[in-house]
N, C-alpha and C positions, 0 to 999 in steps of 0.2 A: 191442668188447670181445673178447679172446682169452685163452686160458689154455694154458700149456704146462708139463708135467711134465718135469723134467730129472733125470737120475742122472749124476753126474760120478765118474769112476774114476780112481785114480792115487794120488799122495801129496797127499791133500786134507783130511785130519783133522789137527788139531794145528798148522795153519798160518794160523789166523785166517780161514778160508774162510767160515764161517757169518756172522760179524760183518761182514766186508767185503762179502759178498753182500747183507746187510741194508742196509748203508749205500748201496750202489750202486742197490738197489731203491727205496729212499727218494729218491735223487737223481733218478730217472728216473720217479717216480710210479707205481711198480708194486707191487701188493699180492700177498699169498700167504704162504708160509713156506719155511724151510729147515731141514734136520736132518741129523745124522750117522746113517748106517745101520750095523748090526752088522757088515756085510761090508767096512767100510772106505770105502765111497763116501759121497758126499754127495748128498741128494735135495732138490730145490727145486721149488716150484710157483710160476709167474710169471703173473700176471693183470693185464691192462690194456690200453692202447692197443697195437695190433698192433706198431708200430714200436719202442715201448719194450720190449715183451716180447721181441722179436727182439734188441734191443740186450743184454738180460740174458742170453739164451741165448748170444749170442756171447761175453759177458764169462765165463760159466761155462766156456767152452772154454780159458780160460787161468787164471782165478781170480786170487787176490792174489799178490804177488811170490814167496812161498815155496812155493807150490803147484806140483805137477808133474802136470798133467792128462795122462792117457793117452788117454781116450776119454770121449765124452759121448753118452748115449742120450736121445732126445727123443720125447714123445708129445703129440698135441694132446688137450685135455680140454675139457669143457663149463665155462664160467665158474661158479665157486662163490659169487661175491658176497663175498669176503673184504673187510675194510675197512681193513686195514693189512698190513704185512709183519712177520713174527715169526720169531725163532730158536726152534726147538723142540729 
């Protein structure tokens, strides 16, 4: 089990980013959460199998079709034991 915190910058709010992220996470068996930040970025926490988490980090680098991702920051974190992926 691994966990990564991701902050995605660019035009990432109002483009279905959070719901698309939830769908992708469920497809890959990843738990955690995603939320819009007041600064216009999107923050997500991905937890699960290391390969699946890295797939989600890579997905965050482009997001859904209408997103325009400028940069992604990532940090390793201790697993939190989430049981599902939620949109906050």
